[in-house]
DSSP file (Angstrom, degrees, kcal/mol; ACC not computed):
  #  RESIDUE AA STRUCTURE BP1 BP2  ACC     N-H-->O    O-->H-N    N-H-->O    O-->H-N    TCO  KAPPA ALPHA  PHI   PSI    X-CA   Y-CA   Z-CA
    1    1 A M              0   0    0      0, 0.0     2,-0.1     0, 0.0     0, 0.0   0.000 360.0 360.0 360.0 129.6   18.6    9.2   10.4
    2    2 A D     >  -     0   0    0      1,-0.1     4,-2.0     4,-0.0     5,-0.2  -0.337 360.0 -98.1 -90.5 175.6   20.1    6.8    7.9
    3    3 A D  H  > S+     0   0    0      1,-0.2     4,-2.5     2,-0.2     5,-0.2   0.871 120.3  54.5 -61.2 -40.3   18.6    5.5    4.6
    4    4 A E  H  > S+     0   0    0      1,-0.2     4,-2.3     2,-0.2    -1,-0.2   0.908 108.2  49.0 -63.8 -41.5   17.4    2.2    6.1
    5    5 A E  H  > S+     0   0    0      2,-0.2     4,-2.2     1,-0.2    -1,-0.2   0.905 111.1  50.5 -63.4 -41.4   15.4    4.0    8.8
    6    6 A Q  H  X S+     0   0    0     -4,-2.0     4,-2.4     1,-0.2    -2,-0.2   0.914 110.1  49.9 -62.6 -42.7   13.9    6.3    6.3
    7    7 A L  H  X S+     0   0    0     -4,-2.5     4,-2.6     1,-0.2    -2,-0.2   0.899 109.6  51.4 -63.1 -40.5   12.9    3.3    4.1
    8    8 A R  H  X S+     0   0    0     -4,-2.3     4,-2.3     2,-0.2    -1,-0.2   0.900 110.2  48.9 -64.1 -40.1   11.3    1.6    7.1
    9    9 A E  H  X S+     0   0    0     -4,-2.2     4,-2.3     2,-0.2    -2,-0.2   0.918 112.0  48.2 -64.8 -43.2    9.3    4.7    8.0
   10   10 A I  H  X S+     0   0    0     -4,-2.4     4,-2.6     1,-0.2    -2,-0.2   0.909 110.3  53.0 -62.5 -41.9    8.1    5.0    4.4
   11   11 A L  H  X S+     0   0    0     -4,-2.6     4,-2.5     1,-0.2    -2,-0.2   0.923 108.7  48.9 -59.3 -46.3    7.2    1.3    4.4
   12   12 A I  H  X S+     0   0    0     -4,-2.3     4,-2.2     1,-0.2    -1,-0.2   0.913 111.6  49.7 -60.9 -43.7    5.1    1.7    7.6
   13   13 A E  H  X S+     0   0    0     -4,-2.3     4,-2.4     1,-0.2    -2,-0.2   0.920 112.0  47.6 -61.6 -44.5    3.3    4.7    6.1
   14   14 A R  H  X S+     0   0    0     -4,-2.6     4,-2.5     1,-0.2    -2,-0.2   0.892 110.7  51.3 -66.2 -39.5    2.5    2.8    2.9
   15   15 A E  H  X S+     0   0    0     -4,-2.5     4,-2.2     2,-0.2    -1,-0.2   0.895 110.7  49.0 -64.9 -38.7    1.3   -0.3    4.7
   16   16 A E  H  X S+     0   0    0     -4,-2.2     4,-2.6     2,-0.2    -2,-0.2   0.928 111.6  48.4 -64.5 -45.0   -1.0    1.9    6.8
   17   17 A E  H  X S+     0   0    0     -4,-2.4     4,-2.6     1,-0.2    -2,-0.2   0.894 110.1  52.9 -62.3 -39.1   -2.4    3.6    3.7
   18   18 A H  H  X S+     0   0    0     -4,-2.5     4,-2.1     2,-0.2    -1,-0.2   0.923 110.8  46.4 -61.6 -45.6   -2.9    0.2    2.1
   19   19 A R  H  X S+     0   0    0     -4,-2.2     4,-2.2     2,-0.2    -2,-0.2   0.915 112.0  51.3 -62.7 -43.5   -4.9   -1.0    5.1
   20   20 A D  H  X S+     0   0    0     -4,-2.6     4,-2.6     1,-0.2    -2,-0.2   0.912 109.9  49.2 -60.7 -42.9   -6.9    2.2    5.2
   21   21 A L  H  X S+     0   0    0     -4,-2.6     4,-2.9     1,-0.2     5,-0.2   0.893 107.9  54.7 -63.9 -39.0   -7.7    1.9    1.5
   22   22 A D  H  X S+     0   0    0     -4,-2.1     4,-2.2     2,-0.2    -1,-0.2   0.927 111.0  44.8 -60.1 -45.2   -8.8   -1.7    2.0
   23   23 A E  H  X S+     0   0    0     -4,-2.2     4,-2.5     2,-0.2    -2,-0.2   0.909 113.4  50.2 -64.7 -43.0  -11.2   -0.7    4.7
   24   24 A T  H  X S+     0   0    0     -4,-2.6     4,-2.5     2,-0.2    -2,-0.2   0.914 110.5  49.5 -62.7 -43.7  -12.5    2.2    2.6
   25   25 A I  H  X S+     0   0    0     -4,-2.9     4,-2.2     2,-0.2    -1,-0.2   0.917 110.7  50.5 -62.2 -44.1  -13.0    0.0   -0.4
   26   26 A S  H  X S+     0   0    0     -4,-2.2     4,-1.3    -5,-0.2    -2,-0.2   0.925 111.6  47.6 -60.3 -45.0  -14.9   -2.6    1.8
   27   27 A R  H  X S+     0   0    0     -4,-2.5     4,-1.1     1,-0.2    -2,-0.2   0.901 110.8  51.7 -64.1 -40.8  -17.2    0.2    3.2
   28   28 A L  H  < S+     0   0    0     -4,-2.5     3,-0.4     1,-0.2    -1,-0.2   0.888 108.6  50.8 -63.1 -39.1  -17.9    1.6   -0.3
   29   29 A M  H  < S+     0   0    0     -4,-2.2    -1,-0.2     1,-0.2    -2,-0.2   0.791 111.0  49.0 -70.5 -26.9  -18.9   -1.8   -1.6
   30   30 A E  H  < S+     0   0    0     -4,-1.3    -1,-0.2    -3,-0.2    -2,-0.2   0.660 101.2  71.7 -85.0 -16.8  -21.3   -2.4    1.3
   31   31 A T  S  < S-     0   0    0     -4,-1.1    -1,-0.1    -3,-0.4    -4,-0.0  -0.851  87.6-114.7-109.8 103.7  -23.0    1.0    1.0
   32   32 A P  S    S+     0   0    0      0, 0.0     2,-0.1     0, 0.0    -3,-0.0  -0.450  91.7  52.0 -73.8 154.4  -25.3    1.5   -2.0
   33   33 A P  S    S-     0   0    0      0, 0.0     2,-0.4     0, 0.0    -2,-0.1   0.572  82.4-149.3 -78.5 144.8  -25.2    3.2   -4.4
   34   34 A V        -     0   0    0     -5,-0.1     2,-1.2    -2,-0.1     3,-0.1  -0.656   5.8-143.7 -84.1 127.7  -21.7    2.2   -5.3
   35   35 A N     >  -     0   0    0     -2,-0.4     4,-2.5     1,-0.2     5,-0.2  -0.771  18.2-173.0 -89.1  96.9  -19.6    4.8   -7.1
   36   36 A F  H  > S+     0   0    0     -2,-1.2     4,-2.5     1,-0.2    -1,-0.2   0.815  79.4  55.2 -66.9 -31.2  -17.7    2.5   -9.4
   37   37 A L  H  > S+     0   0    0      2,-0.2     4,-2.1     1,-0.2    -1,-0.2   0.939 111.5  44.0 -66.1 -45.6  -15.3    5.2  -10.7
   38   38 A Q  H  > S+     0   0    0      2,-0.2     4,-2.4     1,-0.2    -2,-0.2   0.910 113.5  52.0 -63.4 -42.0  -14.2    6.1   -7.2
   39   39 A L  H  X S+     0   0    0     -4,-2.5     4,-2.4     1,-0.2    -2,-0.2   0.910 108.8  50.3 -61.0 -43.6  -13.9    2.4   -6.3
   40   40 A Q  H  X S+     0   0    0     -4,-2.5     4,-2.2     1,-0.2    -1,-0.2   0.902 110.3  49.7 -62.9 -41.8  -11.7    1.8   -9.4
   41   41 A R  H  X S+     0   0    0     -4,-2.1     4,-2.3     2,-0.2    -2,-0.2   0.904 111.3  49.0 -64.3 -41.1   -9.5    4.7   -8.5
   42   42 A L  H  X S+     0   0    0     -4,-2.4     4,-2.3     2,-0.2    -2,-0.2   0.903 111.3  49.3 -66.0 -40.6   -9.1    3.4   -4.9
   43   43 A K  H  X S+     0   0    0     -4,-2.4     4,-2.2     2,-0.2    -1,-0.2   0.884 110.1  51.5 -66.0 -37.6   -8.3   -0.1   -6.1
   44   44 A K  H  X S+     0   0    0     -4,-2.2     4,-2.2     2,-0.2    -2,-0.2   0.930 110.9  47.5 -64.1 -45.0   -5.7    1.3   -8.6
   45   45 A R  H  X S+     0   0    0     -4,-2.3     4,-2.4     1,-0.2    -2,-0.2   0.889 109.5  54.4 -62.3 -39.1   -4.0    3.2   -5.8
   46   46 A K  H  X S+     0   0    0     -4,-2.3     4,-2.2     1,-0.2    -1,-0.2   0.902 108.5  48.5 -62.8 -41.0   -4.1    0.2   -3.6
   47   47 A L  H  X S+     0   0    0     -4,-2.2     4,-2.3     2,-0.2    -1,-0.2   0.897 109.7  52.2 -65.8 -39.7   -2.3   -1.8   -6.3
   48   48 A Q  H  X S+     0   0    0     -4,-2.2     4,-2.4     1,-0.2    -2,-0.2   0.915 110.4  48.7 -60.9 -42.3    0.3    0.9   -6.6
   49   49 A L  H  X S+     0   0    0     -4,-2.4     4,-3.0     2,-0.2    -2,-0.2   0.902 107.9  54.3 -64.6 -40.4    0.9    0.8   -2.9
   50   50 A K  H  X S+     0   0    0     -4,-2.2     4,-2.2     1,-0.2    -1,-0.2   0.921 110.4  46.5 -60.3 -43.7    1.2   -2.9   -3.0
   51   51 A D  H  X S+     0   0    0     -4,-2.3     4,-2.3     2,-0.2    -1,-0.2   0.919 113.2  48.8 -62.9 -43.9    3.9   -2.7   -5.6
   52   52 A E  H  X S+     0   0    0     -4,-2.4     4,-2.5     1,-0.2    -2,-0.2   0.898 110.0  51.7 -64.3 -40.4    5.7    0.1   -3.7
   53   53 A I  H  X S+     0   0    0     -4,-3.0     4,-2.6     2,-0.2    -1,-0.2   0.913 109.2  50.8 -62.0 -43.4    5.6   -2.0   -0.5
   54   54 A S  H  X S+     0   0    0     -4,-2.2     4,-2.3    -5,-0.2    -2,-0.2   0.916 111.1  47.9 -61.0 -43.5    7.1   -5.0   -2.3
   55   55 A K  H  X S+     0   0    0     -4,-2.3     4,-2.0     2,-0.2    -2,-0.2   0.907 112.2  49.3 -65.1 -41.5    9.9   -2.8   -3.7
   56   56 A L  H  X S+     0   0    0     -4,-2.5     4,-1.3     2,-0.2    -2,-0.2   0.926 111.4  49.0 -63.8 -43.8   10.6   -1.3   -0.3
   57   57 A K  H  X S+     0   0    0     -4,-2.6     4,-1.2     1,-0.2     3,-0.3   0.911 111.4  49.1 -62.8 -42.0   10.7   -4.7    1.4
   58   58 A S  H  < S+     0   0    0     -4,-2.3    -1,-0.2     1,-0.2    -2,-0.2   0.843 109.3  52.4 -69.0 -31.0   13.0   -6.1   -1.1
   59   59 A S  H  < S+     0   0    0     -4,-2.0    -1,-0.2     1,-0.2    -2,-0.2   0.756 109.4  50.4 -74.5 -22.1   15.4   -3.1   -0.8
   60   60 A L  H  < S+     0   0    0     -4,-1.3    -1,-0.2    -3,-0.3    -2,-0.2   0.690  92.3  89.4 -87.1 -19.0   15.5   -3.6    3.0
   61   61 A L  S  < S-     0   0    0     -4,-1.2     2,-0.1    -5,-0.1     3,-0.1  -0.589  86.0-114.6 -77.5 137.4   16.3   -7.3    2.7
   62   62 A P        -     0   0    0      0, 0.0     2,-0.2     0, 0.0    -1,-0.1  -0.410  36.9 -98.5 -68.8 147.6   20.0   -8.0    2.6
   63   63 A D        -     0   0    0     -4,-0.1     2,-0.6    -2,-0.1    -4,-0.0  -0.485  36.7-147.1 -67.0 131.7   21.3   -9.6   -0.6
   64   64 A I        -     0   0    0     -2,-0.2     2,-0.7    -3,-0.1    -1,-0.1  -0.899   3.9-143.9-105.2 124.1   21.6  -13.3   -0.2
   65   65 A I              0   0    0     -2,-0.6    -2,-0.0     1,-0.1     0, 0.0  -0.780 360.0 360.0 -89.6 119.7   24.4  -14.9   -2.1
   66   66 A A              0   0    0     -2,-0.7    -1,-0.1     0, 0.0    -2,-0.0   0.450 360.0 360.0 -85.6 360.0   23.3  -18.3   -3.4
């Protein structure tokens, strides 16, 4: 398995985790009482994943010479 394939697999895993967190956050917000500390931690992790996903996507895109 080459580096690009590994990056694609990691990207897929991170995107799945991001979606799962989104669903979990939505469910937590709909179900009182809301644990704001837990919600804040999940949102922070979701943002970290979003950043990581962006970096992975940019590393997989070929460099375009303008």
